[in-house]
N, C-alpha and C positions, 0 to 999 in steps of 0.2 A: 529563497533565503537571501537575506540582506546582510551585509557586513558593514560595520562602522568604519569610517576613515581612520580613526586612531587604532583600531584593531588591525587593519590592513597595514598601516604604517609600522606598527609594532612588530608584526610578523615579518615584514620586509627587513626591518632593522635587525631582527634576530637572525634571519638567513644571511644577511650581509656580515654580521659579526662572526658567523661560523666560517665564512669564506676568507676572512682577513688573515687568520694564521697561515693558511696555505699560500696566499699571495705574498705574505711577508717572507716565507721560506723560499720563494722563487728568486732567481737572479733578476737584477734590475736593469731593464732596457734603457732607462733614463740616464744611466751613468756613462761617463766617457769611456770609449773603448781602449783596451790595453795596447793593441798593436796598430791603431790608427784607423783610417777610413779611406774610401775611394768613391768617386762618382763615375759610373759607367753607363753608357747608353747602348741601346740595341745596335748590334753590329760592331761592337768595340774591338779594337786591336791594340796590342797583340792579344789573341785569344788562344790559350787560356791566360787569365791573369793569375799569377802565383805570388803568394806572400809567405815568408817564413814566420812561423808561430811557435808557441809552446802550448801543448795540450795539458790540461789538468785543472784542478781547483779543489776547494774544500766544501762547496755548496752541494749537498746531497739532493739530487733531483727527486728522490723517492718521497721526500717530505714536502714537495712542492705541489702535488696534485695534477701534474701534467701527464701521468702515465708514462714516465720516462725513468730510466735508470742511469746512474753514473754521477760524476762529480764535475762541476764547472766553477769558474770564478763568479763572484757577484757581478762584476763589470763585464760587458760584452768584450770579446776578444777583438772583434773587428766590426766596423759598420760599412755596409754597402748601400750607397744611394744609387738606385737603378732606374733608368728611363726605358720602360718596356717598348717593344715594337715588333711583334711578329716572330720572335725567336723564343725557344725554351731557355730556361736558365738553370744551371746546375751549380750547386755549392757543394764542394767535396773536401775531404781531408785525407792526407797521407801521413802516417806516423808509425814508428816502431811500436808504440804503445797501443793498447786496445782503446782507441779513441772513440768518442761519441760527438755528435754534432747536434746542436740545438739552435733553431732559427726562429726569431720573431719576425713575421712578415709585416708589410706595410699596414694591413688591416687589423693587426694585433693578434692574429692567430699564430699558434706555435706549431713547429714542425721538428721532428726528432728522427735521428738515424743512428744506428749502432753499427751494424755490419752490412755493408753494401758489397765491397770487394774484400774478402777476408775480414780483417778487423777494421778496415777503413770505411768510414761512413760517407754517405752522399745523399743529397736531397735534390730532386729535379722538379722544377715548377714548369708545367707544360704551357700554361698561360700566365706568366708572371705579371705581377702588378708593378706599377711604377711607385717608387717611394723607398723608404728606409727598411733595410733588412739588417737586424741586429743578429750577430753570429757569435755563438759560444762554442769553443772547441775544448771538450773535457776528456776525462778518462773514465773508463768503465769501473776500474778498480780503486779509484781515489788517488792514484799516483800523480805526481806533479813534475813539472819541469821536463816534459817529454817533447823533444824537438819534432817538428813536423812542418807540413805545408798546407796552407789553405789554397784551394783551387776554385776559381770562378770561371765558368765557360758557358757558351751558348751551343757548343758542339754536343753530339751524343757522347755520353760518358759511360 
């Protein structure tokens, strides 16, 4: 069976147009982070790196197509530029709110955590990539302005 190039292109365009609404509903990694950025390399000190943040947002991840629940801001909360080198990397959050954590890794893949320790999320990369990690700290219930801390460590968490 043969397919014409216009038919294949049309089918691809139709599939792409179905994916666009979900992508538009996702937070945007291209935007400037709310709470700044840092560049860390393997073996960084002091470890852990801790940054005060505020968890929450109005972007509902359920409409994004990432198989994730909770609410984050459109802009990343924090950007981590990481130079890997033989250590695991953990990104974690502590907050009194039921926080969630969403990370876009350097290769564009998405990682999500809800409850790692109680209501606090954490994501460990056993073999982290070098590059930009966009980090969103949200809340499970849609609450906003929840004080907390972003924790970045190479130690076991």
